N, C-alpha and C positions, 0 to 999 in steps of 0.2 A: 835571968836564968831561962834557958830555952826549955820548952815543954815538948816532950816526945808524945805526940797524940797516939801513935801506934802502941807504945808501951802502956799508956793509960787505958786504952781500949782493951788490950790483952789482960791487964791486971784487974779491971773493974767490971768488965761486961762479958757475959757469956757469948758463945759463938752465934747463936740465933739472934741475939740482940745486935751484935755487930753487923750481921748480914742485913737486918732490917734497917740499921742506920745507913749502911752503904746504899741500899736500895732507895731510901728516902732522898739521899743526896743526889743519886743518879736521876731520880724522877724530878727532883727540883731543877736540876740543870737542864733536863729535857724540856720542862715547861717554860723555863726562862728563854730557851732558844726558840721555842714555838711562839712565845709572846713577841719576841723580837722580830721574827719573820712576819707575824700578823701586823705588827706596827708598821713595818716597812711597806707592806701591801696597802695599808690604809693611807700612808703618806703619799704613795704613788697615785692612788685614786684621787686624793685631794688635789695633787699637783695637776693631774690630767683635767679634772673638773675646773680648776681655776684657769688653766690655759684656754679651755673651750669658752668659758664665760668671758674672759678677757678678749679673746678674738672676736666673739660675737659683739661685744661692746664697741670695739674698734670699727667693725664693719657697720654697725648701726650709726655711729658718729659720722663715718665716711658717707653713708647713704644720705643722712640729713644734710651734710655739707653739699652734696651734689644736687640736691633739690633747690638749694638757694640760688 
């Protein structure tokens, strides 16, 4: 049996409550989007750091090898 959310909201909740509900949903979606962007930035920072550390390790090994 399908549930009509719009009909239930109209029937059981006043206009102000519906507006608050819609604002909460919009705010929640905005925060989720912001968290995703922040996570993406953190992943990029970790990737750049790992690349720099890996390159430094390769150069250090190469320098040790050239001394021998």
